[in-house]
C-alpha positions as CSV (number, residue, x, y, z in Angstrom):
1,M,-36.8,66.6,-41.7
2,F,-37.1,62.9,-42.2
3,A,-38.5,62.8,-45.6
4,S,-37.0,64.3,-48.8
5,P,-39.2,66.3,-50.9
6,A,-40.8,64.8,-54.0
7,Y,-40.8,66.6,-57.3
8,A,-43.4,65.9,-60.0
9,Q,-42.1,64.6,-63.3
10,T,-43.6,65.1,-66.7
11,A,-45.6,62.0,-67.7
12,A,-44.3,60.2,-70.9
13,A,-46.4,60.4,-74.0
14,P,-48.4,57.3,-74.7
15,A,-46.8,54.9,-77.1
16,G,-49.8,54.5,-79.5
17,G,-51.2,58.0,-79.4
18,A,-54.9,58.1,-80.1
19,Y,-55.1,54.3,-81.0
20,A,-54.0,53.4,-77.4
21,G,-57.1,55.4,-76.1
22,F,-59.3,53.4,-78.3
23,I,-57.9,50.2,-77.3
24,Q,-58.8,51.0,-73.5
25,F,-62.5,51.2,-74.5
26,V,-62.7,48.1,-76.4
27,P,-63.2,45.7,-73.2
28,I,-65.9,48.1,-72.0
29,V,-67.8,48.0,-75.3
30,A,-67.3,44.2,-75.3
31,I,-68.9,43.8,-71.9
32,F,-72.0,45.7,-72.8
33,V,-72.4,43.7,-76.1
34,I,-72.1,40.4,-74.0
35,F,-74.7,41.8,-71.4
36,Y,-77.1,42.7,-74.3
37,F,-76.9,39.1,-75.9
38,L,-77.0,37.2,-72.6
39,M,-79.4,39.3,-70.4
40,I,-81.3,42.0,-72.1
41,R,-82.3,40.3,-75.5
42,P,-83.7,37.1,-73.9
43,Q,-85.6,39.1,-71.3
44,Q,-87.2,41.2,-74.2
45,T,-88.0,38.0,-76.3
46,R,-89.6,36.5,-73.1
47,A,-91.7,39.6,-72.4
48,K,-92.8,39.6,-75.9
49,A,-94.0,36.0,-75.8
50,H,-95.9,36.6,-72.5
51,R,-97.6,39.6,-74.1
52,A,-98.6,37.5,-77.1
53,M,-99.8,34.8,-74.7
54,L,-102.0,37.2,-72.9
55,D,-103.3,38.7,-76.1
56,A,-104.4,35.3,-77.4
57,V,-106.4,34.3,-74.2
58,K,-110.0,33.4,-75.1
59,R,-113.1,31.9,-73.5
60,G,-112.7,28.2,-72.7
61,D,-109.0,28.3,-72.2
62,E,-107.5,26.7,-69.2
63,V,-105.2,29.1,-67.3
64,V,-102.6,29.0,-64.5
65,T,-102.3,32.1,-62.5
66,G,-99.0,33.4,-60.7
67,G,-100.5,32.3,-57.5
68,G,-101.0,28.7,-58.8
69,L,-104.8,28.7,-59.3
70,I,-105.9,26.7,-62.3
71,G,-109.1,27.4,-63.9
72,R,-111.2,27.9,-67.1
73,V,-111.7,31.4,-68.5
74,T,-115.4,32.2,-68.8
75,K,-115.3,36.0,-69.6
76,V,-112.4,38.1,-71.2
77,A,-112.2,41.7,-70.6
78,D,-109.4,44.2,-71.6
79,T,-107.3,43.8,-68.5
80,E,-109.3,41.2,-66.5
81,L,-110.6,37.7,-67.0
82,E,-113.2,35.8,-65.1
83,V,-112.0,32.4,-64.2
84,E,-114.0,29.5,-63.0
85,V,-111.9,27.6,-60.6
86,A,-114.7,25.1,-59.4
87,T,-118.4,24.6,-60.3
88,G,-120.0,27.9,-59.6
89,V,-116.8,29.5,-58.1
90,K,-115.7,32.4,-60.4
91,L,-112.8,34.7,-59.7
92,R,-111.7,38.0,-61.3
93,V,-108.2,37.8,-62.4
94,V,-105.8,40.5,-63.9
95,K,-104.5,39.3,-67.1
96,G,-100.9,40.3,-66.3
97,T,-100.8,37.7,-63.6
98,L,-101.3,34.7,-65.8
99,A,-98.4,32.3,-65.8
100,E,-99.4,29.9,-68.3
101,V,-102.4,29.3,-70.8
102,R,-103.4,25.7,-71.5
103,T,-105.5,26.0,-74.5
104,K,-108.3,23.4,-74.8
105,T,-107.6,21.2,-77.7
106,L,-110.2,18.5,-78.4
107,P,-109.2,15.6,-80.6
108,P,-111.4,15.3,-83.7
109,A,-114.4,12.9,-83.5
110,A,-113.9,9.5,-84.7
111,N,-116.5,9.8,-87.4
112,D,-114.9,13.0,-88.8
113,A,-112.4,11.4,-91.1
114,K,-111.0,13.8,-93.6
115,S,-111.2,12.5,-97.1
């Protein structure tokens, strides 16, 4: 035979005991904590802000859809909006597809000074 037989040896006991096993899991836990703060939490806050924006849509707001259409809201339903993109041209749009809501804010009239 060309190779000599190999015999199994008993493994040495870990130096730290149970503490050494805990130390091996610290980097894995740290990775999950970093992922939570850098990826999961910001996505949740973005989704919450988008939901709040959709709930605040009202008639007269100027909106931008995900497809890039810009128009003024003429009717609001539970899950759909009616958006006027040109004079006499109205589209039904799903609320979830809105990318931005530009609220119509008119400046106060010149003769409406607060006293």
